[in-house]
N, C-alpha and C positions, 0 to 999 in steps of 0.2 A: 455382595460382591465388592472386594477391595481392589481398587485401581492401583496403578503403579504411582499415581500422584499421592494418593492417600497414604501410601507406605512411607512417604517422606514428610508427613505432618511432624512439625517440631513439637506442638503442644502434646501430640500423642506421645512422642519420644520421652518428654521429660515430665509428663504427668500433670501439666498445668492446664488451667482452664481460663479462657479469655473472660475479661470483665465485660459485662452487658452494659452498655451505655446508651441512653435514649436522649435525643434532642429533637425538639419540635418547633424551634424558632431560630431565627438569625440574630445573634447578639448585636447590640448597638455598635459595638467595637470588637472586631474579630481578630483572631490570630492570623488570618489570611492577610489582613491589612497591616499589622503592626509587628507580628512575631512569627512569621511562617517558618516552620522547621525545614529549611531548604536542604540541609545536610542529610537529614534522616530520609526524607523523601527522594532526593537525588540518588542516594546510595542504593535504595531499592530499585529505583528506575534504571540505574546503570546495569544492574544485573539483569533486569528484565529485557533491556534493549538488545541484548545479544541473541535471545530466543523469544521474541514476543509472541510467536505462534504457540509456544509450549506455556507460557506463564499466563497468557490471556486468549486461549483458543477460541472462546465463544465470539470474539470479534474478529477472528481470522479465518473464517470459513471460505472467504472469497477475496479476491484481490481488491484493495482500495488503496489510494495514494496518501502518503503522509499520515500513516496511522499512528495515533498518538499512544503513549504509554499509560496503561491502566493504574499503575502505581501513582503517577503524577496526578491524575484526576481523583483517585482515592484520597490523596494528600489534600487537594483543593477542597473537596467536599468536607473533610474532617476539619480542616482549618476554618472553613466558612461558618462552622456551628460552634467553634471554640473561642474561648476569651484570651488565652495566652498560649505560649509555645508548648509548655508541658501538657496542658489540657489537649492541644492538638495532637501531639505525640500520642497520648493516652487513646485519643479517639481513633487515630490512624491505626494503632497497634492492637485494638480490641474490637469487640463485636458492637460496632456503632450501628444504631437504628435511627433512621430519619422518618418514622411513621408520621403521616400527616403532612409532610413537606412535599411540594411539587417542584420538580427540577425539570428545566427546559433546555434543550440544545438546538439552536436554530441552524447550525452547520454540522449535523449530526455524523457525516461522514461514515466510518465503519461501526459507530455506535458505542464508542469507549465511554463517554460520559453516561449514556443511558444504562449501560451495563453496571457501571461502578455505583450509580445511584440506586438502581433497582436491587442490587446485592445488599444495599443498606436499608431497603424497605421503602424508599420513596417512591411516589408516583412519577413517572417519566413521560416527557413530551418530546419527541424528536422530529425534526423536519430537515430535509435536505432537498435542493432543487433537482437532483439527479436520481432517478428512480432506481438506478442500479445500487447506489448508495442504500436507498431505503431497503432494498432486498437484503443487503448485508446486515443492516440494523435489525430487521425482523428476525434473522436467524440467531443473532445474539440473544434476543428476548424470548422467542417463542418456546412453548412447551412441546417437547417432542417425546413420543412414546417409542421406547427402544424396540419393542416387539414390532410395532408398526414400521418403524424405520427399516429393520431388517427385512420385513415382509415385502415392502415395495422395492427394496434393493434386489431382493431375490427374484421378484416378478420381472423386473427389468433385465437382469442377468439372463433369465430363462429365455426371454424374447430376443435378445440381441447379441450376447456373448458368442454363441456358436458361430454366426455369421462373421462377426468381427475377427474372432480367433482364426477362421478359415482364410481370411484375407491377409493375415500377418504370420505366414508360416513359409518355411522352404521346401524344397522338393522332397526332403527327408521327412516332412511333417513336424520339423522342430519349430518352436515359436519364435519369430523374429521380433526382437525388442525395438531395434531401431534401423531405419534405412537412411543411408546417407546420400545427399543429393548435391549437385553443383549447378550453379546458374551458368547460362550459356549467352553469349554475345557474338553476332557476326562482325567480322572486320570490315569497315566501311571501305577499305582500300584494296581488298581482295576480291577476286571474282565471286559472284553470288553463290556459286556451288562449292566454295571453299569450306572447309570444316570450321565450325564456330569455335570461339575461344572459351575454354573452361575456366571460369573465373576464380581459380585458386589463387590465394596470396602465397601459399606453400602447399606441398603435396602431403605433408603430415597432416592426418586428419583426427588421429586419436592418440593422446598422450596423457600421462599422469598429471594430476593436479600439482604434483611436486617433482617436476621433470629432472631436477638435479640429482634427486635421490633415486628416482626410478626413470632412467633416461630411455629405456626400451619403449619404442612408439610405433605406431602403424602409419604407413605411407602408401599411397596409391600411385601406381605406375601411370605417367601421363599418356603413354602409348596404348597399353592394353588393360589398365586398371587392375592388374593383379596387385595383391597386397604384400608388402614387404616390411620386415622389422628394420628399424633404423635406430641409431643412437642420436637423439636430438642434441645432446651436449657436444659430441665430437664430430658427427657426420655432417657434411655439406652437400653430399650427393647420394643418390640411390642408383643401384644397378639391379634391374629386374631380372630375376631368375627364370622367368616365363618367356620373355621376348628378347632378353639381353640388352635392352635399352638402358643407357645411363643418362641421368638428367640431374640438374640442380634440384636440392629440395625447395628452393624458392620457386613460386608459380609465376604465371604471366601477369598477375595484377600487383601493382605497386601504388598503394594509396588510392587515388581516384581513376588511375589510367591502367590500360592493359596493353600488352604486347603480343601479337599474333605470331605464328610460326615463321612468317616471312619477315618479321622484324618491324612491322608497322606499329606505331604506338598511337593510341587513341584514347580519349576519355571514354570511360565506360558508359556514362549516361548518353553520350553522342552516339555510341554504338547501338544502344538499345532502340533508338528512334522513339516511336510512339506507343510500344508495347512493353508489358512487363517481361522480364527474362524468361525464356523457356529454361527448362531444368532437365538434367540427366541424373539417374540413379546409378551410382557407381560401387556402393558397398553396403553391407548390412552387418548387424550383430545379431547373433542367434544364441540360443541356450542349448548347450550340447546335452546329450543323454546323461553325462555325469554332473550336470548343473553348472558347468563351466561357461563362460561367455566367450564366444569365438567370432572373430571378424573374417568374413568372406566376400569376394567379389560378387556383383550381380550376375545372374546367368539367365538363360532363356525362360526358366520357369517363372522367375521373379518378373520379368518383363510381361510374360503372358498373364500372370495373376494381377498385375497392375492394369493391363488392359481390360480384364474381366471387370475390375472395379469401375473403370470408366464406363464400360457398357451398362452395368447395374445402375450407376448414378443417372444416366440418361433414361433408362426404362422406368425407374421408381421415383423420379424427381418429385412428381406431384404428391407422393405419400410421405416424403421426408420432411423433416424440419431443416431448412436451409437458411443462411443468412440473407437478408435483403438490404438493399440501399447502397448509396455511394458515399464515398468520403467527401466531406466538405473541407475547403481549403483553411488551414489554420496552422499555427506555430508547431503544433504536435503531429500534424498529418502531412505536412508540406514535403518531407523527405520521402515518404511513401509515394506520394502523388508524382514526385519527380522521377521515380523509378516506374511510373505508369501503372501503379496499383490504385485504381480508381473505384473499384467496387469491392465490398467485403468479401464476396465469394473468391476473389483472386488471392486472398491471404491463405487459401487451402488448396491442396492438390485434390484430384478426384477421389482418391481412396479415403482422404480425410473427410471430405464432404459426405461421401456415402456412409461411412462409419459413424461419423457423429450425427449424421441426419437420421440414421436408425435409432440411435440412442436418445436423441432429442425427441423424436416422435414417440418413442415408448413412454417417456416422462410426461410429454404433452397429454397422452390419452389416459393417465392415471385420474382417479377420482380426487377432487380437491381435498386437501388436508395440509396440515403443517409439515408432514413428512414428504409430501409430494414437493411442496416448496422448498424443503431442504435439498432433495435431489435435484431441482431445477437450479438452485445456487451452486450445487456441486458441479453439474454439467457445465454451467457457465464458467466456473473456475478451471475445468479441465481444458477449455479452448485455449487458455493462456500457455499451455504446454504443448499443444498439438495444432500447429499452423506453420506456415512457411517462413515465419520470422524467428523461429526458434533455432538454436544451434547446439552442438555437442560441447559440454563443459569439460568433459575429459574423465579419465578414470580416477577412482579414489574420491569421488564427490558425487552429488546428484547430477545424473547424466545430462539432463535437459536444462539448457539456459533458456528461461522463458522469455517471451518477447517483450516484457516490460522491464528488462534490467536496465534499459534507458528510459527517460521520460519522453521519448519520441518514438514513432513508429518507424524503427530503423530496418530497412531491407537487409536480408541475410543472404550473402553470396554462396554460402554452403549450408543450407538448411538441413535440420534434422527432423525426420518423420518418426513419431513414436507410436507404439501400440496403444490406442486410446483406451481400450478396456484394461489391458495391462496384465502382468503376472505379478507375483510377490517381488520380483527383481526390477519392476519398472520404476520409473520416475515420472511423476506428473500425470498418471493415468486415473481413470474413473475408479477403479477397484482400490488402488492404493490410497488415493486421496479421501475415499469414503472413510478409511480407517484413520488416517493421519489428520483429516480436518473435521469430518462430521462426527465420527464416533469419539474423538477426542473432545471436541466441543461439547458432545452429550454428557461425557464423564465430568467435565468441568462444570457445566451448568446444573448438573445433579448435586454436586458438592464442590463449590468454588474454593479456590486457595488463593492466598495474598502473600506478598512479600513484605515482611515487617522485620524491624530490628529485633535480633536475638543475640545478645552478647555484643560483639563488635562488628557484626555483619548482618544483612538482611538474610532471612531464611523463609522458605515456603511453609506457610501455616494453613491449616484447615480450621473450620469452625467459626470463622469471623463474619462470614457473608451467608445470606440466604440464597437458596437456590434460584437460578434464572429460569423460571417457569411462569410467565406472565400471561394474563389475558389481555389480548390486544384489542383495542376498541377504537371508537371514533371520538371527536371532539366532545359530543354530548355525553358519551360513556364516561369520559375521564372527569367531566364536571359533576355528573350525577353519581359517582362512585361505582359505575357499572364496569369499569375496566381500570387496571393499574398501569396501563401504558397506551399511548396514542402516538403512532408513528406513521407519517405520511410524506409524500413527495409534492414539492411545490415551493413557490417563492416564500422566503421567510420575511419578507417585507409586509406580508399580511397573513396573519393567523385567524383561524375561526374560533377564537377563545375571548373570553370577556376580560375587561380591564382588571388589573390588580389580581390575577389569578395564579401567579407564579411567585414562588419564594426565591429560587435560585435560577439564574441563567448562567450556565457553565459550557463553555464551548471552544473551539479552536477554528478560527475563521481562516479563510484563504489568505495568503500573503499577496502582495502586489508583485506578481511576476507573470511569466509567459506560459506556465504550466496550466492549461486548460483541461481539467479533469474530464469534462464532457466529451472532448474530442478523442480521449483515449477510451472512455467508457462506452462509446458508440460501438466499439469492436464487440463488447458483449451484447449490447442492446439489439444488434443486428440479428442475433439469434434469439434472445429472451422475448422479443415481441412476438414471436412464433409460438411461444410456449405459454406465455401469460402466467408467471410464477404466482401472483396473487391477484385478487380483485383490485381493480383500479390501476393495474400496471398499464402504461399508455402504449397499447399494441398498435395504435394507428400513427403514431408519431415516428417519423423516420430518423430522428436524432434526438438525443437527450440535451442538446444545446438549448439555452433558454436566455432570452433578452435580459433577464434580471439576474444572471449570474454574477456573484461577486469574484471576479477573476479578470484581472487586467494589468498589464505593465504600465498603462498610462495613469498617472496619479489622479487626474481629475475623473476619469471614469470609475477607477477603484474608489475613490472618496464618495462619489455619488451613490454608487451601489450599495456600499457598506453602511452608509449613513441611514438609508431606508431601513435597513435591518435593525440598527441599533435604535432608531425611533420606535420601531414596533416592539422591541425588547423592553424599552422604557414604559411602554403602555401596559405591557404584560406584568410587569414587576409590582409586587406589592409595595407599599409605602417604605417598609423597612427592608425590602428585599436587596439582593446584591447580585451584581453581574461580574463574572470573572472569565477571562479567556486568556489561552496561551498564545503568544505572538513571537515571531523573529523576523525582523526586516533588516537586510544589510543596507538598503537605500534610506537615507534620512527622509526622503520625500514621502516614503511609505508611512513612517511614524507621523509626519506632519498631517497627512490626510487622514490618518486613523484618529489623531487627536481632535481634528476640526470636526470629524464626523460624531464623535462622541459628545463634543460640546453642544453641536447642533441638536443632538437628541436629548438634551437636558440631563446628561450624565457627567459626573465628576469622577476623575481617576483618584482613588484614595491610596493606592499602592501600585508599585511594580516590583514583583519578586522574581529572582532567577530560579530556575529549576532545570534539571536534566531534560535534554531534548531527546527525540526518538531514534536518531540515525547513527549509532555507534558503528555499524557495519556498512554504512553508505559509502560507495565508491565515489559519488558526486561530492560528498562532503570531504572525504579524505584527500581529494585531488585539488581542493580549493587552496589558494594562498594563505587565507586566514579561515580555516574551517570552524564552523559554529558547533558548539556542543551544548549549549544552553537555550531554552526558551525563556521568555519573560512572561510572567503571569501579571496581567493587567486587571486590577481590581476596581470596580466602579460602583457607585450609588447614585440614586436619583439626587440631583442637585437640591441642596437644602437638608439632605439626610446624611451627609458625609462628615465624619469626625475630622476636623482640621487640625491635626496635631503636628503635621509635617508640611510646611508651606513656603520653604525658601530653598534655593539651590543648594546651598551648603548642607541643609538638613537631609534633602533627598540623596546628595552624593554620599554622605556619611552611611545612610541606610544602605545604599547600593554596595559600597564597600564592605560593610559588615555582612551582608547576604552573600556576596561573591566569595568573600573569605571563607564563610561557612562551607560553600560548596568545594573550595580548594581543600579544606581540612577533612572533608568526607571522601577525598580522594577522586573528586571530579575534576577533569581537566577544564580550565577556563581559559579560553583563547581571546585574542584581541578583537575578534568580531563579536564575541559574547559581551565583552566589556562595552563596545560601541552600542550594541543593542540595548543592553539594560540601562546604561547611563543615559543614552539619548532618550529612551521612553520615560524614564524618571523625571528628567528635567523638563521635557515637553509636556508632561502630565500636569504641570503646575497651570498651564493655560486653562485647563477645564475647571479650576477651582473658582468658587464664587469670590469676587472681589479681587482676583488676580489681575494685575494691570499689564504685566509684560506681554509684548506681542510674541507671535509665533517665531518671527524673524530674530527677535532678541534672544529667545530662549534656545533657538537653534544654534546661534553663535555661542551661547553660554554652554550648550551641551558639548560642542566641539572642544572646548577648553577643558571641560571636566572630564571627557574621555581620556586625554592625555594625562591628566593628574591621577585618575583612579588606575590607569594601566601601569603608570610608574609606581604607585603605592602598592599594587598587587604583584609587581614584577613580571608583568605580561607584555610582551612586544610582538609587533607585527612582522610577519614574514615578508611583507611588500617592502619595496625600496624606500618608501616614505611612511612615516607613522602618522601623518596627517589624516584625520578622519575623512573618509569619502564623503563628498557632498552631493553625490549622484542621487 
C-alpha cells in the first residue's frame, strides 16, 4: 500500500539511494561542539514548523506543550556522532544508524528525542514527570497492528456511535455538527426575575476566516434568536426579519464588563457570584440533504433532545467514564477558578458528559493491547475539542478553536459544542482524529520520512529511518537487551539505571516561567485515570502535579529542581558521553541558574549553538515585542572530558556570530531576543569550564555588552524602546 507521503519521496523521484552510515561511539570532539550545521538543520526545521503534525505525526497523536521539532533533534543526534560539519551534514541527510548507542531524554515531553533516536536504531530511555506526557511518548514508539487498530475502532463505533448520533440530530433527522451556546449572567442591580444578560461581545457568531474577502456572516437576533445575514465590513446593525427588532451588532459585553437592558454596567465576574455561568443554546449548524452546511436557530426539538441527554446522564452515571477531581489553584488554572469552574466536570455540558462518557467506557472495557492504548490517547485528545472552553473559529478553516489556544484555561463566553463522534465534515471529533492522528501516525511509523537538503531547499525523503515499532520494556529489559525502549513516568532526579549506562542525554528541559504543564494536563488526567491507558498509569492520583517538577518562575526554585536532574544525568553518562539540550530563556536569571546547576552537577558547557525553534505559527510569539525564533543548543561533557578550544569571551562571541549568521543565510529570521539568548548562554557557559576564574556576575555584565556588539554586527535591532539587554 503506497501512502500519500510515500508518493512524495524525493529519493524515489530521482532514483538515488541514501548512503548507509553507522556510528557506535561519541567522538572526543564532535561537530555538535565546534561545527554544527545550523543553517542546514534550521532550514529543514523551518519547513517542519509550519505543519509539525504532518512532518512528525508519531509525536503528535495527542496534545503536549512546546513540542520540539524532529528535524532539530535529528540534527543534534547526527552532529553528536560526527567529527566535522560535512560529516554531520552527511549523517543528517543519509541513513544514519546508531546501533549499540543508548540515548536518554529526562524531559521526554511528546517523545521527539526518543522517536528520532529510535529511527536511527538507538536504544532509547524516556522519562517525564507527567504521566500524560508518558502516554504521548508511548504512542510515538509502540508497535501498532493496522488490522487490530481498525478492529477495536469498529468495535467502539458499533457500541456508541448510534446513540451519540441520535443525540446530535435535528427534528428532520439531519446531523448537527455544532451547537452554539452563550453564557448568561444576572444583573445584580435588576430584580431577581429580570432576564439574564447574554454575554455576547457582538451578535455575529459565524463569519469567514477572511471576512474582508467574504463579508457575509451570520448574526443572531438578541430578541428572538432568529439568524440573519449581515455584512461585517459595512453593517453596524441588524434588523430581524422574524420579529422586526433592530439592534447594534455590538453585544452587551465590552472587555470585562456587561450592560443589561436597563443600562446597568457591571463587571461580569461580579455578576456571576459564586457559580459558573449558566448557558443558553441559541443556534446550530446542520448538514443539509445536499451536503451543504446550514445555520438554524434552536427549536423545541433541540431543547427536548438536550433535556433527554441530561436525564440519560443521571440514569447511567455509574456506568460511564466521567472526569473526577477539582482544580488546584495555579497560574494556569486561576482564570477558570475565578469564573467558578472548580471541578473538571464543569468544563462539559450534560450531552458532552454523556456522549464522552459512553465513548470512554467502551474504550475502558477493551482488552489490554497497544491498540487499546492508542484509542485511549485518541479519546483524551478528543476532549481538547469537545468542552465548554472551545469556540467557533469560523468558516474557511477548522471550525473548532480548541481550549488550549491559550496557555491558560480561559473561560469561553460563547462556547461551541461539537459532535464528539463526528462526520467527515467535523472538526476535532473521534472519527476524524482517528484518521488525521492515529492512522497518519501509523503510516509514518511504518515508513518514516525526514526533511533533508535536496538542492537549495529541504525536501521530504523516505528510506533514511527505521520503522517506529519498538518493544517497550522496563529498566531491567533495557540493560539486559530485552527491550529497545524504556519509557516511564516519574522524577528524572532519580533513574533506576546503573552508573555510566548512557551514551547521549538529549533533551529539552522546561524554561523558567509560569507555564505549568501539569496544571493543564490535569484536564486530561481527570478522564484518563478512569480508563488506565497503560499499566502503571497513576489512577489513584487526583493530579499530575509533583513536588519535583522543574517548572517555576522563581530562579532559586528553578535552579534547585533542574540541578537535581543534571546531577542524575551526569551519573548516567558514560565517561566519553555527551549531554545536549535546547533552551531559550528571555530572562538572564534563567541562564544564570542553568549554568550554576550544570556546574554543580560536574558538567562543563562545551558549546552553545543556535537552531530554529518550534513556534513559527505561535500567536504568543508573534505578539511579543522581540519574538524569539531560535533555540540555543547547550552542549555539555563531564568536567575533565571537555575539549577546551574556546575559552574566552571574545572566542565564544565570534563563534556565536558565525552560527547566527549561518542561520540568517539559510533564510531563518534572527531577532534581538535570539541574539540575547545565544550570546548570554555562550558567555555564561565559560563559568562551567575547569579553571575559569570569572564570576557569574562578571560574566553577566560581559554578556550584556556582547549582546549589543553582536546585534550591531548582525544588523539586528530591538523593537523595544531601549536596546539595553533586559536584566530581569
